[in-house]
C-alpha positions as CSV (number, residue, x, y, z in Angstrom):
1,M,130.6,153.3,63.7
2,T,131.8,153.2,60.2
3,H,130.2,154.9,57.3
4,D,129.2,151.5,55.8
5,Q,127.0,150.4,58.7
6,P,123.4,151.6,58.7
7,K,122.7,154.3,61.1
8,D,119.7,152.4,62.6
9,S,121.7,149.1,63.1
10,V,122.0,148.0,66.7
11,F,124.4,145.1,66.0
12,P,128.1,145.7,66.1
13,P,130.0,144.8,62.9
14,A,131.0,141.1,62.5
15,P,134.6,140.4,62.5
16,A,136.0,139.5,59.1
17,G,137.2,136.0,60.1
18,R,133.8,135.0,61.5
19,L,132.0,136.2,58.3
20,A,134.3,134.0,56.1
21,R,133.7,131.0,58.3
22,L,129.9,131.6,58.0
23,R,130.1,131.8,54.2
24,A,132.2,128.6,54.0
25,Y,129.6,126.8,56.2
26,L,126.7,127.9,54.0
27,Q,128.5,126.7,50.9
28,V,129.2,123.3,52.4
29,R,125.6,123.0,53.6
30,R,124.3,123.8,50.1
31,A,126.6,121.2,48.6
32,A,125.5,118.6,51.1
33,V,121.8,119.3,50.4
34,A,122.5,119.1,46.6
35,L,124.3,115.8,47.1
36,A,121.4,114.4,49.2
37,V,118.9,115.4,46.5
38,A,121.0,113.8,43.8
39,L,121.3,110.6,45.8
40,F,117.6,110.6,46.4
41,L,116.8,110.9,42.8
42,I,119.3,108.2,41.9
43,V,117.8,105.8,44.4
44,D,114.3,106.6,43.4
45,G,115.1,106.0,39.8
46,I,116.6,102.7,40.6
47,V,113.6,101.7,42.6
48,F,111.3,102.8,39.7
49,L,113.3,100.7,37.2
50,V,113.2,97.7,39.5
51,L,109.5,97.9,40.1
52,M,108.4,98.9,36.6
53,P,106.8,96.0,34.6
54,P,108.9,94.7,31.7
55,R,108.4,96.6,28.4
56,A,105.9,94.9,26.2
57,E,107.4,93.3,23.1
58,K,105.8,92.2,19.9
59,T,105.6,88.6,20.7
60,P,103.1,86.0,19.4
61,A,99.8,86.1,21.3
62,T,99.2,83.4,23.9
63,A,96.5,80.9,23.4
64,S,94.3,82.5,26.0
65,A,94.4,85.8,24.0
66,R,93.3,84.3,20.8
67,I,89.7,84.4,19.6
68,P,88.1,80.9,19.0
69,V,86.5,80.5,15.5
70,A,85.1,77.7,13.4
71,T,86.2,77.2,9.9
72,A,85.0,75.4,6.8
73,P,86.8,74.8,3.5
74,V,86.1,76.5,0.2
75,V,84.6,73.9,-2.1
76,V,84.9,73.8,-5.9
77,A,82.2,71.6,-7.7
78,D,79.5,71.7,-10.3
79,V,76.5,73.3,-8.6
80,P,72.9,73.2,-9.8
81,E,71.3,76.6,-9.4
82,V,67.9,75.8,-7.9
83,V,65.1,78.4,-7.7
84,L,61.9,78.0,-5.6
85,Y,58.4,78.8,-6.7
86,P,55.1,78.5,-4.8
87,G,52.5,76.1,-6.2
88,L,49.0,75.1,-5.3
89,V,47.9,71.5,-4.9
90,E,44.8,70.7,-6.9
91,A,42.9,67.4,-7.5
92,E,43.8,65.6,-10.7
93,T,40.2,65.7,-11.7
94,E,37.4,67.7,-10.1
95,V,33.8,67.6,-11.4
96,T,30.5,69.2,-10.5
97,L,27.5,66.9,-11.0
98,A,24.1,68.4,-11.9
99,S,20.7,66.9,-12.1
100,E,19.6,65.9,-15.6
101,G,16.0,65.2,-14.7
102,M,13.2,67.0,-13.0
103,G,11.5,65.7,-9.9
104,R,11.6,65.3,-6.1
105,I,14.7,63.8,-4.6
106,V,13.8,60.5,-2.9
107,A,17.3,59.2,-2.0
108,L,20.9,60.3,-1.8
109,G,23.7,57.8,-1.9
110,A,26.7,59.8,-0.5
111,D,27.5,62.6,1.7
112,K,30.5,65.0,1.7
113,G,33.7,63.3,2.7
114,D,32.6,59.9,1.4
115,D,34.6,57.9,-1.0
116,V,32.7,56.9,-4.2
117,A,33.4,54.5,-7.0
118,A,33.0,55.1,-10.6
119,G,29.3,54.4,-11.6
120,Q,28.1,54.6,-8.0
121,L,24.5,55.8,-7.6
122,L,24.5,59.2,-5.8
123,M,20.9,60.5,-6.2
124,N,17.4,59.2,-7.1
125,L,14.5,61.3,-8.2
126,D,10.8,60.3,-8.1
127,N,10.6,58.4,-11.4
128,R,7.1,57.0,-11.3
129,S,5.8,58.9,-14.3
130,Q,9.0,58.2,-16.3
131,A,8.8,54.5,-15.5
132,A,5.2,54.4,-16.6
133,A,6.1,56.1,-19.9
134,A,8.9,53.6,-20.4
135,R,6.5,50.7,-19.9
136,G,4.0,52.2,-22.3
137,A,6.7,52.6,-24.9
138,E,7.8,49.0,-24.4
139,A,4.2,47.9,-25.0
140,N,3.9,50.0,-28.1
141,L,7.1,48.6,-29.5
142,A,5.9,45.0,-28.8
143,Q,2.6,45.8,-30.6
144,A,4.3,47.3,-33.6
145,T,6.8,44.4,-33.8
146,N,3.9,41.9,-33.8
147,D,2.0,43.8,-36.5
148,L,5.0,43.9,-38.7
149,A,5.6,40.2,-38.3
150,R,1.9,39.4,-39.3
151,L,2.2,41.5,-42.4
152,E,5.4,39.9,-43.3
153,A,3.7,36.5,-43.1
154,L,0.8,37.6,-45.2
155,R,3.0,39.3,-47.8
156,T,3.8,35.9,-49.4
157,T,0.1,35.4,-50.2
158,G,-0.2,38.8,-51.9
159,A,-2.8,40.0,-49.5
160,V,-0.6,42.9,-48.2
161,S,0.3,45.8,-50.3
162,P,3.8,47.3,-50.2
163,S,2.4,50.5,-48.7
164,D,0.8,48.6,-45.8
165,R,4.1,46.9,-45.1
166,D,6.0,50.2,-45.2
167,A,3.6,51.8,-42.8
168,A,4.1,48.9,-40.4
169,V,7.8,49.3,-40.6
170,T,7.5,53.0,-39.8
171,R,5.3,52.3,-36.8
172,R,7.8,49.9,-35.4
173,E,10.7,52.3,-35.9
174,L,8.7,55.1,-34.2
175,A,7.9,52.8,-31.3
176,E,11.6,52.0,-30.9
177,S,12.5,55.7,-30.8
178,A,9.7,56.4,-28.3
179,L,11.1,53.6,-26.0
180,E,14.6,54.9,-26.3
181,E,13.4,58.4,-25.3
182,A,11.3,57.1,-22.4
183,R,14.3,55.0,-21.1
184,A,16.6,58.1,-21.4
185,S,14.1,60.2,-19.4
186,L,13.9,57.4,-16.8
187,A,17.7,57.3,-16.6
188,K,17.8,61.0,-15.9
189,C,16.1,60.3,-12.6
190,E,19.4,58.7,-11.4
191,L,22.7,60.5,-10.9
192,R,25.9,58.4,-10.9
193,S,29.5,59.2,-10.3
194,P,31.6,59.4,-13.4
195,I,34.9,59.0,-11.4
196,R,36.4,57.2,-8.5
197,G,37.0,59.9,-5.9
198,V,35.7,61.7,-2.8
199,V,32.7,63.9,-2.3
200,L,33.8,67.5,-1.7
201,E,30.4,69.0,-1.5
202,R,26.7,68.0,-1.5
203,R,24.2,70.7,-2.3
204,A,20.9,68.9,-2.0
205,E,18.7,67.1,0.6
206,V,16.1,64.4,0.3
207,G,12.7,65.9,-0.3
208,E,13.9,68.9,-2.3
209,F,12.7,69.4,-5.9
210,A,15.5,69.1,-8.4
211,T,15.6,70.8,-11.8
212,P,17.7,70.0,-14.9
213,G,21.1,71.7,-14.6
214,Q,21.0,72.1,-10.8
215,A,24.4,71.4,-9.2
216,V,24.1,68.6,-6.6
217,F,27.6,67.1,-6.0
218,R,31.2,68.2,-6.3
219,L,33.7,65.3,-6.6
220,A,37.4,65.1,-6.8
221,A,39.7,62.3,-7.9
222,M,42.4,62.2,-5.2
223,D,44.6,59.2,-6.0
224,Q,46.7,61.6,-8.0
225,V,47.1,65.4,-7.6
226,K,48.7,68.2,-9.6
227,V,50.7,71.1,-8.4
228,V,50.0,74.2,-10.3
229,A,52.7,76.9,-10.5
230,D,53.2,80.1,-12.5
231,L,56.7,80.4,-13.9
232,P,58.3,83.5,-15.2
233,E,59.8,83.7,-18.7
234,R,63.3,83.3,-17.4
235,D,62.6,79.8,-16.0
236,V,59.9,78.4,-18.2
237,F,62.4,76.9,-20.6
238,A,64.0,74.9,-17.7
239,V,60.8,72.9,-17.3
240,K,59.8,70.3,-19.9
241,E,56.9,67.8,-20.0
242,G,57.9,64.5,-18.4
243,Q,60.6,66.0,-16.3
244,A,60.8,65.0,-12.7
245,V,60.4,68.0,-10.3
246,P,60.7,67.8,-6.5
247,F,58.5,69.8,-4.2
248,E,57.9,70.2,-0.5
249,V,54.8,70.9,1.6
250,E,55.3,73.0,4.6
251,A,52.0,72.0,6.1
252,L,53.3,68.4,6.3
253,G,56.5,69.4,8.1
254,G,58.4,70.2,4.9
255,R,57.9,66.6,3.6
256,A,59.4,66.1,0.2
257,F,57.5,64.7,-2.9
258,T,58.4,64.2,-6.5
259,G,56.1,64.7,-9.5
260,R,56.4,64.9,-13.2
261,V,55.6,67.8,-15.4
262,A,52.3,67.1,-17.2
263,Y,51.7,70.4,-18.8
264,V,53.5,73.7,-19.7
265,A,51.5,76.5,-21.2
266,S,52.5,77.5,-24.7
267,A,51.7,81.1,-24.1
268,A,52.0,83.5,-21.2
269,H,49.1,84.8,-19.2
270,P,48.2,88.2,-20.7
271,Q,48.0,89.9,-17.3
272,S,50.7,88.2,-15.2
273,N,53.0,87.4,-18.1
274,T,53.7,84.0,-16.5
275,F,53.4,80.5,-17.8
276,R,51.2,77.9,-16.1
277,A,52.9,74.6,-15.3
278,E,51.2,71.5,-13.9
279,I,53.2,68.8,-12.0
280,R,51.4,65.5,-11.5
281,A,52.2,63.4,-8.5
282,G,50.9,60.3,-6.8
283,N,48.9,60.8,-3.6
284,E,49.3,57.7,-1.5
285,G,47.2,57.9,1.6
286,R,45.7,61.1,0.3
287,L,48.1,63.3,2.3
288,L,48.1,66.0,-0.3
289,K,44.8,67.9,-0.3
290,P,43.5,70.4,-2.8
291,G,44.3,74.0,-1.7
292,V,47.5,73.2,0.1
293,I,50.6,75.3,-0.7
294,A,53.6,73.6,-2.1
295,T,57.1,74.8,-2.9
296,I,58.5,73.4,-6.2
297,R,62.2,73.3,-7.0
298,V,63.3,74.3,-10.5
299,T,66.8,73.7,-11.6
300,R,67.6,76.8,-13.7
301,R,71.1,75.7,-14.7
302,T,74.2,74.0,-13.5
303,I,77.2,76.2,-12.7
304,P,80.4,74.3,-13.7
305,Q,83.3,74.3,-11.2
306,A,81.6,76.8,-8.9
307,V,83.6,78.2,-5.9
308,T,81.3,77.9,-2.9
309,V,81.3,78.7,0.8
310,P,78.7,78.4,3.5
311,L,76.3,81.3,3.3
312,E,77.1,82.4,6.9
313,A,80.7,83.0,6.0
314,L,79.7,86.2,4.1
315,V,79.8,89.4,6.1
316,P,78.0,92.3,4.3
317,T,79.6,95.7,4.8
318,K,79.4,99.0,3.0
319,G,77.7,97.6,-0.1
320,Q,80.2,94.7,-0.5
321,Y,80.8,91.2,0.9
322,I,83.9,90.1,2.8
323,V,85.0,86.8,4.3
324,Y,87.7,86.1,6.9
325,M,90.3,83.5,6.1
326,V,92.7,81.8,8.6
327,E,96.3,82.1,7.6
328,D,99.2,81.3,10.1
329,G,96.8,81.6,13.0
330,M,95.6,85.0,12.0
331,A,92.3,86.3,10.6
332,V,92.8,87.8,7.1
333,R,90.1,89.9,5.5
334,R,89.2,89.1,1.9
335,I,86.7,91.0,-0.3
336,V,84.7,88.7,-2.5
337,T,82.0,89.0,-5.2
338,L,78.7,87.1,-4.9
339,A,77.6,85.3,-8.1
340,A,74.6,83.3,-6.8
341,I,73.0,81.7,-3.7
342,V,72.2,78.0,-4.0
343,D,70.4,76.6,-0.9
344,S,72.7,77.3,2.1
345,R,75.8,78.0,0.0
346,A,77.1,81.1,-1.7
347,V,78.7,80.9,-5.1
348,V,81.7,83.3,-5.1
349,G,82.7,84.9,-8.4
350,E,86.1,86.2,-7.3
351,G,88.4,86.3,-4.3
352,L,88.7,82.7,-3.2
353,R,90.4,79.4,-4.2
354,G,89.4,75.9,-3.5
355,G,90.8,74.4,-0.3
356,E,91.2,77.7,1.6
357,Q,89.6,77.9,5.1
358,V,87.0,80.5,5.7
359,I,85.6,81.5,9.1
360,V,82.0,80.5,9.5
361,G,81.7,80.9,13.3
362,G,82.9,83.9,15.2
363,Q,83.5,85.9,12.0
364,R,81.8,89.0,13.4
365,L,84.1,89.0,16.4
366,V,87.4,89.2,14.5
367,S,89.1,91.8,12.3
368,D,92.0,91.8,9.9
369,G,95.2,90.6,11.6
370,V,93.6,89.3,14.9
371,A,95.0,86.1,16.3
372,V,92.5,83.2,16.3
373,T,92.3,79.6,17.3
374,A,90.5,77.8,14.5
375,T,88.5,74.6,14.7
376,N,87.3,72.9,11.6
377,R,83.5,72.5,11.6
378,A,83.7,68.8,10.7
379,E,86.1,68.2,13.6
380,E,83.9,70.2,15.9
381,A,80.9,68.0,14.9
382,R,82.9,64.9,15.9
């Protein structure tokens, strides 16, 4: 045993040649393992490259990846700025008829809802005493007329003094006045319609006792109506007497009518500071009824060469308005200023030019630079 070998070793020392061969074997084996690992990595990399999908490139989007949108052109034209105001339909003429006489009601000639003609008899009072007074006045007048005629015949003989003749003339004149008063009292027992119209209300019944001033009928002339509206100071100067003004009635399905301005107040109402305007219109078939709400259209001004787009093209965001244009198949964001809204179109102050295409359908699905497939709204309608 040499001094290099541990004392507790039970193995004999390996020959020097065998140890060298062992070391060489281990080196070759390590090299073979390293080569195998390297070959595995190379093969794995080749397989990965073969199986890996091709690298995405910035190529134009396919048609299936584009967002479909509808477009409409920017239009430049003179645009009337129309404002809407509520109005109330009223009868052209509405009257309340009261009894002029006193007496019991014996007949009524119309009921509510009835059409009446001008001069039509609507109510009769018991007129027996008034008729008797009228007959007596007629008799007195006849007597006074005869007396005066006799005196005039005797005057030529000198048997009648001037004072007797004057007294006879006075009696005749008083008799005439009494007859006129009696006939007027008799006429007050009848109530006649002063207009052609319809009975809105009847406030009496046969058998009741009427007194002077008691309201009995309320009538309205319905062949024409007036639409009454209160206009602010800003728009009162846009309305002039004789001017044609269109209006619609929602209760009739939005049906349109046209009337003419009949009256514009010269001074504002002290409380509302608005000006009353009345628009008179025909009422064929009596479609328009008092109390119905109408919407009148007042043309405030005409905007020359206004740049307009459909109102739905505007997208409000963060206190401003934007629209999306279509340029080279892409959605392009554009900030615009809103000058006015006229019906269903927006008047744009800045940001657009006539002829450009704005997105009016699908505009909330796109963003700046997104690929789109645009269809013109007119073509879409076809």
